Each structure stands twice: as structure tokens, then as C-alpha cells.
TORTI-290666 format. One line per 3 residues: number of its first residue (from 0); their letters; for each residue x, y, z of N, C-alpha, C. Coordinates in nm, 4 decimals. Atoms other than C-alpha are relative to their C-alpha. Layout:
<recs>
NUM> A> X/Y/Z/X/Y/Z/X/Y/Z; ... $
</recs>
This chain:
<recs>
0> MSK> -0.1356/0.0349/-0.0332/0.9427/-1.0714/0.2479/0.0012/-0.1358/0.0693; -0.0117/0.1318/-0.0601/1.0495/-1.4223/0.3350/0.1415/-0.0526/-0.0165; -0.1319/0.0609/0.0177/1.3501/-1.6498/0.3637/0.0168/-0.0508/-0.1428 $
3> WNF> -0.0067/0.0537/0.1366/1.2635/-1.7793/0.0151/0.0452/0.1049/-0.1007; -0.0474/-0.1058/0.0907/1.3357/-1.4414/-0.1438/0.1104/0.0831/0.0654; -0.1130/-0.0634/-0.0696/1.6250/-1.3528/0.0917/-0.0371/0.1365/0.0567 $
6> GTN> 0.0454/-0.1244/-0.0605/1.4181/-1.0774/0.2548/-0.0333/0.1090/-0.0992; 0.0199/-0.1009/0.1043/1.3542/-0.9042/-0.0752/-0.1339/-0.0211/-0.0696; 0.1290/0.0085/0.0688/1.0132/-0.8274/-0.2230/-0.0211/0.1248/-0.0847 $
9> ATF> 0.0061/-0.1219/0.0804/1.0732/-0.5600/-0.4825/0.0330/-0.0323/-0.1449; -0.0377/0.0096/0.1398/1.1237/-0.5058/-0.8516/0.1300/0.0765/-0.0190; -0.1305/-0.0601/0.0225/1.4767/-0.4280/-0.9659/0.0169/0.0265/-0.1484 $
12> GII> -0.0219/-0.0309/0.1401/1.6073/-0.2807/-1.2863/0.1476/0.0092/-0.0309; -0.1371/-0.0195/0.0446/1.9244/-0.2781/-1.4880/-0.0010/0.0770/-0.1315; -0.0257/-0.0675/0.1266/2.0573/-0.0606/-1.7655/0.1387/-0.0464/-0.0425 $
15> VTN> -0.1278/0.0484/0.0497/2.3317/-0.2171/-1.9743/0.0594/0.1076/-0.0906; -0.0689/-0.1023/0.0783/2.5804/0.0396/-2.1079/0.1316/-0.0576/-0.0516; -0.1316/0.0432/0.0480/2.9116/0.0124/-2.2901/0.1017/-0.0077/0.1128 $
18> EGV> -0.0931/-0.0032/-0.1122/3.0865/0.0870/-1.9593/-0.0334/-0.1028/0.1081; 0.0419/0.0967/-0.1005/2.8919/-0.1685/-1.7536/-0.1469/0.0141/0.0330; 0.1407/0.0066/-0.0388/2.5630/-0.2335/-1.5808/-0.0290/0.1010/0.1110 $
21> ILI> 0.0549/-0.0849/-0.1057/2.3685/0.0209/-1.3794/-0.1151/-0.0802/0.0610; 0.1027/0.0756/-0.0718/2.1573/-0.1572/-1.1168/-0.0824/0.0953/0.0838; 0.0898/-0.0790/-0.0829/1.8556/0.0025/-0.9598/-0.0472/-0.0906/0.1133 $
24> DPG> 0.0283/0.0695/-0.1253/1.8338/-0.1328/-0.6037/0.0665/-0.1375/0.0058; -0.0801/0.1214/-0.0091/2.0581/-0.4163/-0.4809/-0.0593/-0.1145/0.0830; 0.0590/0.1049/-0.0814/1.8167/-0.6226/-0.2695/0.0198/0.0242/0.1486 $
27> ASY> 0.0043/-0.0226/-0.1450/1.7618/-0.6572/0.1046/0.1041/-0.0776/0.0783; -0.1030/0.0756/-0.0701/2.0619/-0.8748/0.1853/0.1140/-0.0324/-0.0959; -0.1147/0.0422/0.0795/2.4012/-0.9929/0.0668/-0.0410/-0.1155/-0.0911 $
30> KAA> 0.0445/0.1152/0.0794/2.2402/-1.3195/-0.0493/-0.0933/0.0428/-0.1124; 0.0895/-0.0505/0.1038/1.9690/-1.1320/-0.2375/0.0800/0.0686/-0.1096; -0.0842/-0.0697/0.0979/2.2328/-0.9157/-0.4059/0.0732/-0.1004/-0.0882 $
33> RYI> -0.0696/0.1030/0.0784/2.4274/-1.2248/-0.5118/-0.0960/-0.0672/-0.0985; 0.1016/0.0584/0.0889/2.1080/-1.3760/-0.6557/-0.0325/0.0956/-0.1152; 0.0244/-0.1003/0.1043/2.0357/-1.0519/-0.8434/0.1174/0.0023/-0.0983 $
36> HDT> -0.1179/-0.0007/0.0866/2.3934/-1.0525/-0.9760/0.0042/-0.1241/-0.0888; 0.0050/0.1221/0.0808/2.3611/-1.4150/-1.0897/-0.1005/0.0146/-0.1138; 0.1006/-0.0236/0.1042/2.0486/-1.3128/-1.2811/0.0520/0.0971/-0.1046 $
39> IKT> -0.0590/-0.0963/0.0936/2.2262/-1.0136/-1.4366/0.0972/-0.0708/-0.0939; -0.0998/0.0702/0.0805/2.5030/-1.2475/-1.5575/-0.0632/-0.0878/-0.1077; 0.0677/0.0742/0.1063/2.2425/-1.4409/-1.7588/-0.0388/0.0925/-0.1154 $
42> ITD> 0.0379/-0.1003/0.1001/2.1729/-1.1176/-1.9511/0.1228/0.0592/-0.0689; -0.1181/-0.0666/0.0540/2.5197/-0.9661/-1.9957/0.1254/-0.0412/0.0775; -0.1293/0.0236/-0.0650/2.8875/-1.0211/-1.9203/0.0582/0.1284/0.0586 $
45> QPV> -0.0482/-0.1288/-0.0504/2.9272/-0.6517/-1.8348/-0.0026/0.0004/0.1534; 0.0008/-0.0099/-0.1462/3.0220/-0.5782/-1.4723/-0.1024/0.1028/0.0484; 0.0853/-0.1008/-0.0632/2.7889/-0.3910/-1.2390/0.0937/0.1112/0.0473 $
48> VLV> -0.0907/-0.1104/-0.0322/2.9575/-0.0509/-1.2169/-0.0653/0.1071/0.0867; 0.0717/-0.1020/-0.0758/2.6878/0.1615/-1.0541/-0.1262/-0.0611/0.0584; 0.1224/0.0430/-0.0670/2.4157/0.0836/-0.8000/-0.0702/0.1258/0.0492 $
51> INS> 0.0815/-0.1131/-0.0434/2.1397/0.3367/-0.7462/-0.0971/-0.0495/0.1062; 0.0983/0.0290/-0.1043/1.9517/0.3164/-0.4175/-0.1168/0.0956/-0.0203; 0.1130/-0.0870/0.0319/1.6067/0.4467/-0.5083/-0.0771/0.0456/0.1232 $
54> GGE> 0.0677/-0.0416/-0.1226/1.4998/0.4843/-0.1452/0.0712/-0.0559/0.1211; -0.0606/0.0433/-0.1237/1.5690/0.3982/0.2142/-0.0494/-0.1334/0.0519; 0.0508/0.1287/-0.0449/1.3703/0.0754/0.2439/0.1091/-0.1059/-0.0165 $
57> DQR> -0.1066/0.1003/-0.0038/1.5793/-0.2348/0.3133/0.0327/-0.0615/-0.1356; -0.0268/0.0608/0.1303/1.5401/-0.3898/-0.0333/0.0670/0.0965/-0.0980; -0.0602/-0.1022/0.0848/1.6707/-0.0650/-0.1800/0.1474/0.0257/0.0316 $
60> WLG> -0.1386/-0.0319/-0.0319/2.0104/-0.0716/-0.0066/0.0794/-0.1030/0.0798; -0.0761/0.0903/-0.0856/2.1025/-0.3576/0.2281/0.0922/-0.0940/-0.0780; -0.0895/0.0811/0.0835/2.2620/-0.5484/-0.0617/0.1196/0.0770/-0.0542 $
63> NSY> -0.1095/-0.0834/0.0516/2.5051/-0.2617/-0.1290/0.1376/-0.0635/0.0177; -0.1354/0.0493/-0.0294/2.8034/-0.4358/0.0333/0.0456/-0.1043/-0.1012; -0.0375/0.1002/0.1003/2.7945/-0.7205/-0.2183/0.0562/0.0682/-0.1242 $
66> FKS> -0.0436/-0.0677/0.1230/2.8212/-0.4870/-0.5158/0.1200/0.0908/0.0255; -0.1169/-0.0809/-0.0364/3.0664/-0.2574/-0.3359/0.1254/-0.0868/-0.0035; -0.1153/0.0908/0.0001/3.2948/-0.5600/-0.2925/0.0458/-0.0343/-0.1411 $
69> LGA> -0.0352/0.0237/0.1403/3.2895/-0.5992/-0.6721/0.0518/0.1263/-0.0675; -0.0520/-0.1244/0.0543/3.3966/-0.2372/-0.7192/-0.1046/0.0961/-0.0522; 0.1060/-0.0893/0.0474/3.0588/-0.0814/-0.7990/-0.0064/0.1257/0.0860 $
72> CII> 0.0258/-0.1261/-0.0687/2.9913/0.2790/-0.7075/-0.1457/-0.0018/0.0458; 0.1352/-0.0024/-0.0564/2.6851/0.3226/-0.4837/-0.0436/0.1456/0.0140; 0.0521/-0.1354/-0.0167/2.4693/0.6353/-0.5022/-0.1436/-0.0050/0.0530 $
75> ASR> 0.1353/-0.0140/-0.0543/2.1551/0.7496/-0.3219/-0.0243/0.1480/0.0273; 0.0336/-0.1380/-0.0330/1.9714/1.0714/-0.2541/0.0308/0.0271/0.1470; -0.0229/-0.0366/-0.1401/2.0371/1.2602/0.0684/-0.1147/-0.0496/0.0884 $
78> AAI> 0.1158/0.0452/-0.0771/1.6842/1.1766/0.1835/0.0061/-0.1502/0.0240; -0.0113/0.1456/-0.0159/1.7423/0.8043/0.1231/0.1071/-0.0339/0.1029; -0.1084/0.0265/-0.0947/2.0715/0.8110/0.3126/-0.0426/0.0332/0.1424 $
81> KYQ> 0.0490/-0.0383/-0.1327/1.9104/0.9914/0.6048/-0.0938/-0.1078/0.0552; 0.0944/0.1036/-0.0407/1.6301/0.7322/0.6176/0.0735/-0.1303/0.0318; -0.0786/0.1213/-0.0235/1.8823/0.4460/0.5896/0.0670/0.0049/0.1367 $
84> KVK> -0.0691/-0.0141/-0.1285/2.0761/0.5783/0.8888/-0.0959/-0.0141/0.1168; 0.0986/0.0057/-0.1084/1.7629/0.6145/1.1023/-0.0564/-0.1414/0.0168; 0.0685/0.1292/-0.0037/1.6146/0.2743/1.0131/0.0909/-0.1222/-0.0093 $
87> AND> -0.0918/0.1113/0.0259/1.9272/0.0597/0.9629/-0.0138/-0.1140/0.1007; 0.0057/0.1071/-0.0998/1.9119/-0.1325/1.2917/-0.1300/-0.0781/-0.0081; 0.1295/0.0680/0.0117/1.5409/-0.2102/1.2603/-0.0057/-0.0856/-0.1255 $
90> QLT> 0.0040/0.0735/0.1263/1.5783/-0.3144/0.8970/0.0899/-0.1230/0.0046; -0.0912/0.1138/-0.0092/1.8795/-0.5368/0.9641/-0.0566/-0.1103/0.0891; 0.0596/0.0975/-0.0901/1.7049/-0.7072/1.2557/-0.1119/-0.0768/-0.0691 $
93> RVM> 0.1124/0.0644/0.0687/1.3950/-0.7766/1.0470/0.0484/-0.0942/-0.1088; -0.0486/0.0816/0.1109/1.5849/-0.9075/0.7445/0.0779/-0.1213/0.0522; -0.0792/0.1120/-0.0523/1.8245/-1.1215/0.9496/-0.0902/-0.1108/0.0534 $
96> GML> 0.0938/0.1003/-0.0479/1.5245/-1.2976/1.1024/-0.0612/-0.0829/-0.1107; 0.0580/0.0710/0.1139/1.4161/-1.4069/0.7547/0.1011/-0.0810/-0.0786; -0.1003/0.0665/0.0821/1.7450/-1.5302/0.6139/0.0271/-0.1409/0.0488 $
99> PI> -0.0351/0.1373/-0.0403/1.8148/-1.9024/0.6092/0.1441/-0.0052/0.0483; -0.1363/0.0135/-0.0549/2.1198/-2.0022/0.8091/0.0804/-0.0959/-0.0826 $
</recs>
């Protein structure tokens, strides 16, 4: 994780459907999510309609707000949500220290 990758060091996936794009993990920050979205737009004009958080680690969910603002539905397992709630402050502090101002 570094400021050069907006706090994100993971592999992401998309599934393009007739109804829109399903994104697996939105990145560790709003900026990372926007970068991921810009990359998606080079592949398809379909909107991101669903974001799946595959876990509770920061790169798996901290970018949710970007896609939520575009109208995407966000889903995660109960275990992931529980972990996100417990670790949110620590994860946000760590990621914010890496983001360029």
C-alpha cells in the first residue's frame, strides 16, 4: 500500500452483464474507487450496479462511498460487515496517511 496506488494493493474483478457491471471490491479509498471506475469505463459503458465486498480488509470496502454515490448497491457477508465495523477507525487512519493531499 502506498500513496501511488491510493492505499490499494489488491486484485479487483468485474462481471459485465446486460443490466450493468458487478464489481468485486471497490478499493481502499474514494480516489482508488474513482481510478477503478475510470478503468472499468475503458472496458464498457455499462454502469456499476453492484459492488461486492469480498472481505473486511480496507481495499475490500473503503471505496464503497464512491460507487454508492453513483447508485450502486453494496453487499457484503455478515462476517465482513462485522470486521469492517471493528477495524474501520484503524483502517481509515492507515489509508489516510498514504493518500496524497
